[in-house]
N, CA, C and O atoms as CSV, one atom per row, in Angstrom:
chain,resi,resn,atom,element,x,y,z
A,1,MET,N,N,-4.908,18.069,91.305
A,1,MET,CA,C,-3.879,19.247,91.455
A,1,MET,C,C,-3.853,19.252,93.130
A,1,MET,O,O,-4.892,19.489,93.745
A,2,GLU,N,N,-2.739,19.008,93.748
A,2,GLU,CA,C,-2.690,19.283,95.373
A,2,GLU,C,C,-1.970,20.305,95.353
A,2,GLU,O,O,-1.156,20.474,94.445
A,3,LEU,N,N,-2.163,21.349,96.540
A,3,LEU,CA,C,-1.675,22.748,96.789
A,3,LEU,C,C,-1.154,22.469,98.565
A,3,LEU,O,O,-2.085,22.729,99.327
A,4,ASP,N,N,-0.300,22.158,99.043
A,4,ASP,CA,C,-0.100,22.353,100.121
A,4,ASP,C,C,0.219,23.772,100.896
A,4,ASP,O,O,1.409,23.999,101.113
A,5,VAL,N,N,-0.471,24.463,101.203
A,5,VAL,CA,C,-0.359,25.493,101.743
A,5,VAL,C,C,-0.080,26.228,102.748
A,5,VAL,O,O,-0.046,27.457,102.818
A,6,ARG,N,N,0.234,25.009,103.967
A,6,ARG,CA,C,0.901,24.785,105.118
A,6,ARG,C,C,1.482,26.158,105.391
A,6,ARG,O,O,2.301,26.603,104.587
A,7,GLY,N,N,1.131,26.874,106.460
A,7,GLY,CA,C,2.076,28.041,106.724
A,7,GLY,C,C,1.786,28.587,105.917
A,7,GLY,O,O,2.596,28.212,105.070
A,8,GLU,N,N,1.094,29.367,105.403
A,8,GLU,CA,C,0.394,30.534,104.592
A,8,GLU,C,C,-0.593,31.003,104.933
A,8,GLU,O,O,-1.340,30.029,104.847
A,9,ILE,N,N,-1.236,31.870,105.302
A,9,ILE,CA,C,-2.310,32.506,105.679
A,9,ILE,C,C,-3.110,33.635,105.205
A,9,ILE,O,O,-2.531,34.685,104.926
A,10,CYS,N,N,-4.649,33.511,105.058
A,10,CYS,CA,C,-5.561,34.405,104.170
A,10,CYS,C,C,-5.183,35.741,103.764
A,10,CYS,O,O,-4.886,36.639,104.552
A,11,PRO,N,N,-5.207,35.845,102.400
A,11,PRO,CA,C,-6.074,35.245,101.974
A,11,PRO,C,C,-5.079,34.171,100.804
A,11,PRO,O,O,-5.630,33.361,100.058
A,12,TYR,N,N,-3.751,34.353,100.846
A,12,TYR,CA,C,-3.297,33.385,100.152
A,12,TYR,C,C,-3.551,31.904,99.874
A,12,TYR,O,O,-2.930,31.554,98.870
A,13,PRO,N,N,-4.169,31.046,100.360
A,13,PRO,CA,C,-4.427,30.053,99.782
A,13,PRO,C,C,-5.908,30.158,99.500
A,13,PRO,O,O,-6.421,29.040,99.457
A,14,MET,N,N,-6.845,31.252,99.273
A,14,MET,CA,C,-7.940,31.016,98.995
A,14,MET,C,C,-7.438,31.682,97.554
A,14,MET,O,O,-8.053,31.274,96.569
A,15,LEU,N,N,-6.745,32.330,97.402
A,15,LEU,CA,C,-6.632,32.972,96.271
A,15,LEU,C,C,-5.645,31.616,95.506
A,15,LEU,O,O,-6.140,31.548,94.381
A,16,LYS,N,N,-4.820,30.829,95.566
A,16,LYS,CA,C,-4.017,29.509,94.878
A,16,LYS,C,C,-5.077,28.881,94.809
A,16,LYS,O,O,-5.225,28.607,93.618
A,17,ALA,N,N,-6.171,28.365,95.574
A,17,ALA,CA,C,-7.600,27.470,95.214
A,17,ALA,C,C,-8.240,27.840,94.359
A,17,ALA,O,O,-8.751,27.042,93.573
A,18,VAL,N,N,-8.444,29.495,94.231
A,18,VAL,CA,C,-9.064,29.588,93.348
A,18,VAL,C,C,-8.501,30.094,91.490
A,18,VAL,O,O,-9.104,30.259,90.429
A,19,GLU,N,N,-7.145,30.177,91.907
A,19,GLU,CA,C,-6.349,30.288,91.012
A,19,GLU,C,C,-6.230,28.597,90.188
A,19,GLU,O,O,-5.985,28.485,88.986
A,20,ALA,N,N,-6.402,27.702,90.888
A,20,ALA,CA,C,-6.608,25.947,90.393
A,20,ALA,C,C,-7.697,26.043,89.808
A,20,ALA,O,O,-7.756,25.492,88.709
A,21,MET,N,N,-8.711,26.635,90.225
A,21,MET,CA,C,-9.842,25.667,89.873
A,21,MET,C,C,-9.923,26.756,88.320
A,21,MET,O,O,-10.214,26.264,87.229
A,22,LYS,N,N,-9.664,27.995,88.471
A,22,LYS,CA,C,-10.068,28.866,87.234
A,22,LYS,C,C,-9.042,27.540,85.886
A,22,LYS,O,O,-9.700,26.821,85.133
A,23,GLN,N,N,-7.612,27.516,85.888
A,23,GLN,CA,C,-6.838,26.683,85.485
A,23,GLN,C,C,-7.282,24.945,85.037
A,23,GLN,O,O,-6.809,24.380,84.051
A,24,LEU,N,N,-8.541,24.134,86.261
A,24,LEU,CA,C,-8.644,22.915,85.215
A,24,LEU,C,C,-9.622,23.273,84.917
A,24,LEU,O,O,-10.110,22.450,84.142
A,25,GLN,N,N,-10.464,24.339,85.135
A,25,GLN,CA,C,-11.778,24.458,84.609
A,25,GLN,C,C,-12.802,23.248,84.690
A,25,GLN,O,O,-13.595,22.952,83.797
A,26,GLY,N,N,-12.677,22.696,85.723
A,26,GLY,CA,C,-13.082,21.608,86.108
A,26,GLY,C,C,-13.385,20.008,85.747
A,26,GLY,O,O,-14.292,19.176,85.777
A,27,GLN,N,N,-11.686,20.199,85.306
A,27,GLN,CA,C,-11.188,18.905,84.702
A,27,GLN,C,C,-10.591,17.805,86.067
A,27,GLN,O,O,-10.305,16.610,85.989
A,28,ASP,N,N,-10.540,18.810,87.388
A,28,ASP,CA,C,-9.792,17.458,87.987
A,28,ASP,C,C,-9.925,18.095,89.213
A,28,ASP,O,O,-9.863,19.322,89.291
A,29,ASN,N,N,-10.113,17.336,90.237
A,29,ASN,CA,C,-9.963,17.944,91.794
A,29,ASN,C,C,-9.083,18.578,92.079
A,29,ASN,O,O,-7.989,18.294,91.591
A,30,VAL,N,N,-9.210,19.679,92.974
A,30,VAL,CA,C,-8.051,20.632,93.644
A,30,VAL,C,C,-8.269,19.880,95.105
A,30,VAL,O,O,-9.344,19.366,95.414
A,31,VAL,N,N,-6.914,19.887,96.097
A,31,VAL,CA,C,-7.046,19.012,97.124
A,31,VAL,C,C,-5.773,19.571,97.652
A,31,VAL,O,O,-4.679,19.443,97.104
A,32,VAL,N,N,-6.113,20.479,99.255
A,32,VAL,CA,C,-5.743,21.828,99.197
A,32,VAL,C,C,-5.868,21.328,100.980
A,32,VAL,O,O,-6.882,21.111,101.642
A,33,ILE,N,N,-3.838,21.240,101.535
A,33,ILE,CA,C,-4.196,20.675,102.950
A,33,ILE,C,C,-3.362,22.156,103.175
A,33,ILE,O,O,-2.644,22.752,102.372
A,34,THR,N,N,-3.738,22.521,104.595
A,34,THR,CA,C,-3.745,23.921,105.336
A,34,THR,C,C,-4.279,23.873,107.040
A,34,THR,O,O,-5.287,23.557,107.671
A,35,ASP,N,N,-2.888,24.408,107.301
A,35,ASP,CA,C,-2.917,24.577,108.690
A,35,ASP,C,C,-3.437,26.037,109.250
A,35,ASP,O,O,-3.167,26.287,110.424
A,36,HIS,N,N,-4.186,27.042,108.467
A,36,HIS,CA,C,-4.722,27.723,108.829
A,36,HIS,C,C,-6.546,28.248,108.327
A,36,HIS,O,O,-7.155,28.645,107.333
A,37,ALA,N,N,-6.828,27.866,109.979
A,37,ALA,CA,C,-8.260,27.542,110.547
A,37,ALA,C,C,-9.352,28.518,109.232
A,37,ALA,O,O,-10.269,28.180,108.484
A,38,PRO,N,N,-8.668,29.749,109.487
A,38,PRO,CA,C,-9.886,31.053,108.228
A,38,PRO,C,C,-9.819,29.869,107.424
A,38,PRO,O,O,-10.800,29.183,107.710
A,39,CYS,N,N,-9.180,29.362,106.629
A,39,CYS,CA,C,-9.204,28.377,105.289
A,39,CYS,C,C,-10.643,27.694,105.182
A,39,CYS,O,O,-11.418,27.800,104.231
A,40,LEU,N,N,-10.758,27.259,105.892
A,40,LEU,CA,C,-12.048,26.819,106.119
A,40,LEU,C,C,-13.515,27.771,105.863
A,40,LEU,O,O,-14.558,27.130,105.733
A,41,GLU,N,N,-13.561,28.947,105.810
A,41,GLU,CA,C,-14.435,29.421,105.847
A,41,GLU,C,C,-14.353,30.269,104.853
A,41,GLU,O,O,-15.068,31.243,105.085
A,42,THR,N,N,-13.723,30.351,103.697
A,42,THR,CA,C,-12.775,31.596,102.652
A,42,THR,C,C,-12.929,30.464,101.541
A,42,THR,O,O,-13.772,30.709,100.678
A,43,ILE,N,N,-12.298,29.371,101.446
A,43,ILE,CA,C,-12.168,28.742,100.540
A,43,ILE,C,C,-13.684,28.041,100.083
A,43,ILE,O,O,-14.155,28.383,98.998
A,44,PRO,N,N,-14.496,26.965,101.020
A,44,PRO,CA,C,-15.511,26.740,100.700
A,44,PRO,C,C,-16.431,27.870,99.694
A,44,PRO,O,O,-16.512,27.428,98.548
A,45,PRO,N,N,-16.751,28.482,99.775
A,45,PRO,CA,C,-17.330,29.897,99.594
A,45,PRO,C,C,-17.495,30.055,97.509
A,45,PRO,O,O,-18.265,30.370,96.601
A,46,GLN,N,N,-16.225,29.592,97.793
A,46,GLN,CA,C,-15.369,30.117,95.992
A,46,GLN,C,C,-15.628,28.815,95.460
A,46,GLN,O,O,-15.661,28.595,94.249
A,47,ALA,N,N,-15.827,27.887,96.404
A,47,ALA,CA,C,-15.670,26.479,95.388
A,47,ALA,C,C,-17.431,26.134,94.233
A,47,ALA,O,O,-17.652,25.365,93.297
A,48,GLY,N,N,-18.187,27.031,94.874
A,48,GLY,CA,C,-19.615,27.084,93.909
A,48,GLY,C,C,-19.748,27.931,93.240
A,48,GLY,O,O,-20.705,27.926,92.465
A,49,ARG,N,N,-18.914,28.916,93.267
A,49,ARG,CA,C,-18.370,29.963,92.243
A,49,ARG,C,C,-17.914,29.240,91.157
A,49,ARG,O,O,-18.603,29.477,90.165
A,50,PHE,N,N,-16.884,28.327,90.926
A,50,PHE,CA,C,-16.375,27.760,90.017
A,50,PHE,C,C,-16.723,26.333,90.183
A,50,PHE,O,O,-16.020,25.385,90.532
A,51,GLY,N,N,-18.062,26.406,89.828
A,51,GLY,CA,C,-18.473,24.659,89.712
A,51,GLY,C,C,-17.987,23.593,90.232
A,51,GLY,O,O,-17.974,22.506,89.654
A,52,TYR,N,N,-17.586,23.783,91.257
A,52,TYR,CA,C,-17.237,22.633,92.609
A,52,TYR,C,C,-17.741,22.711,93.828
A,52,TYR,O,O,-17.924,23.791,94.391
A,53,SER,N,N,-18.042,21.449,94.403
A,53,SER,CA,C,-18.272,21.270,95.527
A,53,SER,C,C,-16.766,20.802,96.518
A,53,SER,O,O,-15.587,20.768,96.166
A,54,TYR,N,N,-17.261,20.556,97.545
A,54,TYR,CA,C,-16.133,20.450,98.416
A,54,TYR,C,C,-16.709,19.455,99.677
A,54,TYR,O,O,-17.878,19.309,100.034
A,55,GLU,N,N,-15.355,18.760,100.279
A,55,GLU,CA,C,-15.504,18.123,101.511
A,55,GLU,C,C,-13.822,18.545,102.265
A,55,GLU,O,O,-12.673,18.520,101.824
A,56,VAL,N,N,-14.397,18.890,103.498
A,56,VAL,CA,C,-13.358,18.830,104.622
A,56,VAL,C,C,-13.012,18.332,105.233
A,56,VAL,O,O,-13.794,17.997,106.123
A,57,GLU,N,N,-11.638,17.854,105.329
A,57,GLU,CA,C,-11.443,16.114,106.402
A,57,GLU,C,C,-10.097,16.866,107.016
A,57,GLU,O,O,-9.092,17.362,106.505
A,58,GLU,N,N,-10.732,16.649,108.778
A,58,GLU,CA,C,-9.384,17.039,109.185
A,58,GLU,C,C,-8.366,16.098,109.934
A,58,GLU,O,O,-8.652,15.144,110.657
A,59,ARG,N,N,-7.211,16.537,109.632
A,59,ARG,CA,C,-6.190,15.758,109.582
A,59,ARG,C,C,-5.605,15.439,111.093
A,59,ARG,O,O,-4.992,14.408,111.374
A,60,GLY,N,N,-5.904,16.510,112.019
A,60,GLY,CA,C,-5.265,16.023,113.276
A,60,GLY,C,C,-4.167,17.364,113.604
A,60,GLY,O,O,-3.830,18.191,112.756
A,61,GLY,N,N,-3.830,17.349,114.681
A,61,GLY,CA,C,-2.695,18.781,114.808
A,61,GLY,C,C,-3.348,20.105,113.939
A,61,GLY,O,O,-2.574,20.887,113.386
A,62,ALA,N,N,-4.201,20.215,113.892
A,62,ALA,CA,C,-4.800,21.440,113.280
A,62,ALA,C,C,-4.532,21.471,112.250
A,62,ALA,O,O,-4.322,22.572,111.741
A,63,GLU,N,N,-4.418,20.296,111.485
A,63,GLU,CA,C,-4.703,20.657,110.037
A,63,GLU,C,C,-5.652,19.916,108.817
A,63,GLU,O,O,-5.924,18.742,109.064
A,64,TRP,N,N,-6.052,20.325,107.857
A,64,TRP,CA,C,-7.017,19.626,107.598
A,64,TRP,C,C,-6.880,19.718,105.738
A,64,TRP,O,O,-6.146,20.467,105.092
A,65,THR,N,N,-7.518,19.042,105.402
A,65,THR,CA,C,-7.983,18.813,103.868
A,65,THR,C,C,-8.611,19.631,102.638
A,65,THR,O,O,-8.394,19.144,101.528
A,66,ILE,N,N,-8.898,20.083,102.661
A,66,ILE,CA,C,-9.730,20.721,101.750
A,66,ILE,C,C,-10.452,20.096,100.114
A,66,ILE,O,O,-9.861,20.546,99.132
A,67,THR,N,N,-11.092,19.577,99.951
A,67,THR,CA,C,-11.100,18.570,98.873
A,67,THR,C,C,-12.066,19.250,97.660
A,67,THR,O,O,-13.240,19.442,97.977
A,68,LEU,N,N,-11.724,19.559,96.536
A,68,LEU,CA,C,-12.578,20.249,95.916
A,68,LEU,C,C,-12.958,19.657,94.524
A,68,LEU,O,O,-11.966,19.374,93.853
A,69,VAL,N,N,-14.426,19.346,93.800
A,69,VAL,CA,C,-14.559,18.187,93.876
A,69,VAL,C,C,-15.091,19.270,92.455
A,69,VAL,O,O,-15.516,20.410,92.641
A,70,PRO,N,N,-14.949,18.608,91.026
A,70,PRO,CA,C,-16.267,19.971,89.850
A,70,PRO,C,C,-17.214,18.679,89.937
A,70,PRO,O,O,-17.143,17.452,89.997
A,71,LYS,N,N,-18.318,19.922,89.898
A,71,LYS,CA,C,-19.921,19.408,90.275
A,71,LYS,C,C,-20.049,17.912,89.198
A,71,LYS,O,O,-19.085,17.726,88.456
A,72,GLY,N,N,-21.056,17.033,89.143
A,72,GLY,CA,C,-21.467,16.080,88.440
A,72,GLY,C,C,-20.273,15.018,88.930
A,72,GLY,O,O,-20.747,13.940,89.286
A,73,ASN,N,N,-18.773,15.111,89.020
A,73,ASN,CA,C,-17.524,14.355,89.552
A,73,ASN,C,C,-17.968,14.001,91.153
A,73,ASN,O,O,-17.100,13.441,91.823
A,74,ASP,N,N,-19.132,14.265,91.736
A,74,ASP,CA,C,-18.803,14.209,93.047
A,74,ASP,C,C,-19.885,13.099,93.910
A,74,ASP,O,O,-19.744,12.914,95.119
């Protein structure tokens, strides 16, 4: 599942990521595309709570991709 939350500020990107992880229940990756730097501090801690690990990739131009991977699939 891909969430493009560019232009949105916290807490909305984190809430959308949490909802996606709940919905998928560890069955698939969640890819979050953001341009809001605080997401790098709010989304990763939530990943562990829902059985996901995470990877952060800088896309350039103050954009990042946070990939949430179900543990066991990383």
